[in-house]
C-alpha positions in Angstrom: 70.8 77.7 80.8 74.3 78.6 80.1 76.1 81.9 81.6 78.4 84.0 78.7 81.7 83.6 79.8 82.7 87.8 79.1 83.9 91.4 80.0 80.6 93.3 82.2 80.4 96.8 81.6 80.8 98.4 85.2 77.7 100.5 85.4 75.9 97.1 85.4 78.5 95.3 87.5 77.6 98.0 89.7 73.8 97.5 90.0 74.4 93.4 90.7 74.3 94.0 94.3 71.5 96.0 94.1 69.3 93.2 92.0 70.7 90.6 94.3 69.2 92.6 97.4 65.7 92.8 96.2 66.0 89.4 94.5 66.5 88.3 97.5 63.6 90.0 99.6 61.5 88.6 96.6 62.6 85.1 97.9 61.7 85.7 101.0 58.5 87.1 100.7 57.2 83.6 98.5 58.3 85.7 94.8 58.7 82.4 92.2 59.2 84.7 89.0 59.1 88.5 88.3 59.1 90.2 85.2 61.3 93.3 83.9 58.2 95.6 84.1 57.6 94.9 87.5 61.0 94.5 88.8 61.5 98.3 87.5 58.8 99.9 89.5 60.2 97.7 91.9 63.8 99.0 92.5 63.5 102.6 90.2 65.7 101.5 87.8 64.1 101.2 83.7 63.3 97.7 82.5 65.2 98.2 79.6 68.1 98.1 81.4 67.5 95.3 83.5 66.9 93.5 80.4 70.4 94.6 78.9 72.1 94.1 82.2 70.8 90.5 82.8 71.7 89.7 78.9 75.1 90.0 80.3 74.9 86.4 81.7 73.3 84.8 79.1 69.2 83.7 78.6 68.2 83.9 82.5 64.5 84.8 81.3 61.7 83.8 78.8 59.9 86.1 76.9 56.2 86.2 78.6 57.4 84.6 81.2 59.8 86.8 82.9 62.9 85.4 85.1 63.0 82.8 87.6 63.7 84.6 91.0 65.7 81.4 92.8 67.9 81.2 89.0 69.0 85.0 89.5 70.3 84.8 92.6 72.4 81.5 92.3 73.6 83.4 89.4 74.3 87.1 91.1 75.8 84.8 94.3 78.1 83.2 91.7 78.8 86.6 90.6 79.3 88.5 93.9 80.9 85.5 95.6 78.2 85.6 98.6 80.1 82.2 100.6 83.0 83.5 100.6 84.0 85.7 103.5 85.4 89.1 102.3 87.9 90.6 105.1 87.6 94.4 105.2 90.0 97.2 106.6 88.5 100.7 107.7 90.9 103.2 108.0 89.4 106.5 109.9 87.4 106.0 113.2 85.6 109.2 113.0 81.6 109.1 113.6 81.1 107.5 109.9 84.0 104.9 110.7 82.2 104.1 114.1 78.9 103.3 112.3 80.0 101.5 109.6 81.9 99.3 112.1 78.7 99.3 114.4 76.8 98.4 111.6 79.2 95.7 109.7 77.1 95.0 107.0 74.7 92.2 109.2 72.6 92.1 106.2 75.6 90.6 104.3 77.1 87.7 106.8 80.3 87.5 104.2 80.8 90.4 104.7 83.0 91.7 107.4 84.7 94.9 109.4 87.8 92.9 111.0 90.2 95.7 111.5 90.8 99.5 112.0 92.8 101.8 112.2 93.3 105.4 113.4 96.1 108.4 113.8 94.3 109.9 117.3 95.5 108.4 120.6 92.3 108.5 122.4 90.9 107.1 119.8 93.2 103.8 119.3 93.2 101.4 121.6 89.4 101.5 122.2 87.3 99.0 121.0 83.8 99.8 118.2 81.5 96.7 117.9 85.0 94.1 119.1 87.1 95.5 116.9 90.1 97.0 118.1 91.5 100.4 116.7 94.9 100.2 115.5 97.7 102.9 115.6 97.6 103.1 111.4 101.9 102.3 111.6 100.5 98.9 112.1 98.3 98.7 109.2 100.7 97.3 106.7 101.2 94.1 108.7 97.9 93.8 110.0 96.6 93.6 106.6 99.0 91.4 105.8 98.5 89.2 108.5 94.8 89.1 107.8 95.1 88.9 104.1 93.0 91.9 103.6 92.6 92.9 99.8 89.7 95.3 100.4 89.5 98.8 102.8 87.4 101.5 103.3 88.1 104.9 103.7 86.7 107.4 106.1 89.4 109.8 106.3 89.6 113.5 105.6 90.3 114.8 101.9 94.0 115.2 103.0 95.0 112.2 104.4 93.6 110.0 101.5 96.4 110.0 99.3 99.0 108.8 101.9 97.0 106.9 103.4 96.0 104.7 99.5 99.5 104.3 99.2 100.2 102.6 102.6 97.0 100.4 101.5 98.3 99.4 97.8 101.4 98.9 99.4 100.3 96.5 102.0 98.1 94.1 99.0 95.2 95.9 98.9 92.9 95.8 95.9 89.8 97.3 96.2 89.3 100.5 98.4 86.0 102.0 99.0 86.4 105.8 99.3 84.3 108.2 101.3 86.6 111.6 100.3 85.7 112.8 97.3 89.4 113.2 96.6 90.7 111.4 93.6 93.3 109.1 93.7 96.7 108.1 92.2 96.8 104.4 92.2 97.5 101.7 89.9 95.3 100.4 87.5 95.5 97.1 89.2 93.7 98.5 92.0 89.5 99.4 92.4 88.4 102.2 93.7 85.0 103.0 94.4 84.0 107.0 95.7 80.9 107.9 97.8 80.6 111.7 98.3 77.5 112.0 100.4 77.2 116.1 99.9 77.0 115.3 96.2 74.8 112.7 96.4 72.3 114.3 98.7 72.9 117.8 96.0 72.0 115.6 93.1 69.0 113.7 95.4 67.7 117.1 96.3 68.2 118.3 92.5 65.5 115.7 90.9 63.2 115.6 93.7 63.1 119.7 93.3 63.1 119.0 89.4 60.5 116.4 89.5 58.0 119.1 91.9 58.9 121.3 89.1 57.6 119.3 86.3 54.3 118.3 88.3 54.0 121.5 89.0 54.0 122.4 85.4 51.6 119.9 84.6 
């Protein structure tokens, strides 16, 4: 099957890691093929959305048969470059930063936090999961030396823009930002925002809305 070469919608690209993770779980469980309807029930994404997403990569399945799990894993693994180590810098070693370093993407051995930075003298010089915390003044030099292109920011909102400026200057092209403040950065740099408060409020809203609908039935 030949995969298409085309621009993938951003919404689809954001779902690829989720598809890949669940497909790996299916493979581990000995499942060889799956239909979009069954996959939809498993990951709580409409089957029409799944089929539309998959169609961006060519004819990945057959009507009535479904999708070959091992082939989907091969396709998405290639897209995600899961065989290539992605070295990551983390800025802001508070409670959240420490938790991320301690976990260090243990379910994906190719994602690796290799450098951490902070401004707190009590934190600088300490080690978290064998990762030494450096002064933020060393950030640009370390990122260039370690050839890091991806960074995670767990800093307060008021520090987000100055830190992002340093990261961009150092050559970082992808930033995961846990501060809700929107950053002013070049279009060549990709940013993903994670606002835990907003995500939780959205979850609570849909949970309460679901319960209300169930009550009215």
